[in-house]
N, C-alpha and C positions, 0 to 999 in steps of 0.2 A: 709353761704351756705355749706361749708365743714362740719360744725358741724352737720347740718341737714342730710347730706349724711351719715356721720358716725353713727348717731343715727339710721338711717334707716337700715344700714348694720348690726348694732348690733341687731336690732329688728328681722331682717330676720335670723340672726345667732341663735337667741334664738328660733324662731318659727319653723324652719326646723327640728332640732333634736326632738322637742316635737312632731311634726306631725308624724315623722317616728317612734318614740317610741310608739305612740298611736296605730299604726297598727301592732305591734309585735304579731305574732302567734308562739307558741312553741309546741314542742312535748315531751320534757323532762324537768323535774323540780324536785327539792327537796326544800320544804318549811318547815322551822322549826318554831314552834309556842310555846309560853308559855301559860299555862292555869292559869288564875287568878280566884280563887274561892272566894265566898262571905265570909266575916269575920266570920259570924255565922256558916258556914259550916266548916271552918278551926278550929274553937273552938271545934267542935264536933269530928273532926278527923284531927289532925295536920299532920298526915302522908301524907295527900294529898297535902301538900305544895310542890312547885317546880315541879308540874306535867307538862308534855309536850305532844305535838302532832306533828307528822311529816307526811307530805304529800309527797309521791313520785308519779311521773308520767313518764311513758315511753311508748309512742305510745298508744296502746289500753289497756295497763296494768297500774294498779294503786295500790297503797298500802297506808294504813293509820295506823300509829303506835300511840296508845294512852297509854302513860306511866303515870299511876296514883299512882306509887310507891307500893301501896298495891296489885295492880293487873295491868297487862299489856294486852291490846287488840291489835291485829293486824288484819286488813281486807285486803285481797288480792282479787282484782276485775279484771275480764277480760271482757271488753265490747264487744269483738268479739265473744267469746264463751258464753257470758251471764251467767257467773258463779261468785260466791263469796265464799271465804273460810275465816272463822273466827278462829283466834287462841287466846287462853286465857292462860295466865301464872299467876297462883296464888301461889306465893312463891315456885316455882318449880313444882307445880302440873300443868301439861300442857294438854290442851284439844283442839281438832280440830272439827269444824263443817263445813261440806261441803254442800254448797247450790247449788241446781241444777238450770237448766234454768228456770223452772216454778217458783221457789221461787224468783229468780233474777228478772224476769219480773213482778211478783206481787209487789215487793218492788219498782221497777222502776215506775210503774203506780201510786203508792202512792206518790212518790216524784214529779211526773209530775204535780201534783195538786198545788204545792207551787207556789205562785205568789209573785213577788218582785215589790215593788213600790219605786222608787227613791225619796229621800228627797232633800232639799236644802243644807243641811250640807255637807261639805267636810273636809278632813284632810289628812295630809301627813304621810305615813307610809313607812319607809325604802326608802325614796326618790320618792315614787309613790303617785300621787294625787288620793285619794280614795273618792268615793261617798258613802254617807249613803243611805241604802235601808232597807225597812222593808219587811221581808218575812212573808207571811200569809199562814198557813197550812189549810188543808181541814176542820179541826175541829174548825177553828177560832183562834187558837193559833198563836201569832206573835213573831218574834225574829229579832234582829238588826244585820245588816251586814255593814261593810265598805269594798268596793271592788274596785280593780283597773281595769278600762276598758282598760288600756294600756297593760295588760297581758291577752292574749286570748289563752286558751288551745285548741289544735286540738281535743283532746278527751273530749267532753262535758260531758261524763259520768264518768269522773275520780272520782268524788264524787257526787253521784246522788242527794244529798240534794241541790246542787248548779247548777243543770243542766239547770235551767232557768235564771241563773244570767249571765249578759253580761260582765264577767271578773272574775278575781281570788279574792276570799275573803282574805283580809289580817287582818281583825278583825271581829269576829262574836260571837254570843251567842250560847251556848248549854244549852237547858233546861234539867236540871238534877233532877227536882222535881216539885211539884205543885207550889212552890213559890221560887224555887232556880234556879239560872242561872249562868253558868260558862262563863267567857269571854276568848276567845282564840285570841291571838295577835301574829302576825308574828314577828320573830326576825331575820330571815335570809332567803334570796331567792337565790337559785343556779340553773341556767338554763343550766348547762353543762350536757352532756350525763349521764344517769343513767344506771349502769350495769344491765344486764338482771338477774343476780343472786339475785338481791334484791327481785325479785318476786318468787323465789323458795320457796317451802313449806319445812320447816326444819323438820328433823327427831325428834322422841321422843315425839310426841303429840298423845294422845289417842283420837280416834274419838268418838264423842258423838252426840246425837240428839239435835235439837233446843229446845225441851222440857226440856232436861237435862240441857242445858245452862241456861234456865230461872230459874231453881231451884238453880243453882250456884249463880245467881245474887240476889236471895232473901235474 
């Protein structure tokens, strides 16, 4: 009898923390990811090895840093003001693209069309149970995501690509070409307060137009 009671108490002890964790909603976060590129892409450009992505969230502000070694991209988003600033650093050549409310809302409507369908597969990433989901874009293109429903951001527009996902992605694909996909995998999660200065626009960047940015990427 005592054994059964002990087992019951142990079960309750395991269930309660999990239930509480599943309901966690947060306003601040810093999530570090590594970027794994396909072998064929690394063969063409070994400098892309050890690329990283960092996601910052603080209330209605968010920031994404993508360090591809040969070029660094930073995206500063404000979901309240409905604006986005893109920073590009190409070996010291620094450019800034300021997106207005109209451009922000146009892109947001595009991402609103992404639909996620949960699959049966699950895996653990950094101690969080993650569900596999397939994101389908308006043009029919699909990409894989593993997300944690235990982590719920207050700002659902922190990364508009995942605005319809019911949790934080801890592993996902980025389509970088017709047949090329990069895999992004979380390596660290920090839910402590993020300094407001992280979202300041640094000096030394030359402002250019979106069309000029497209030419830089060619």
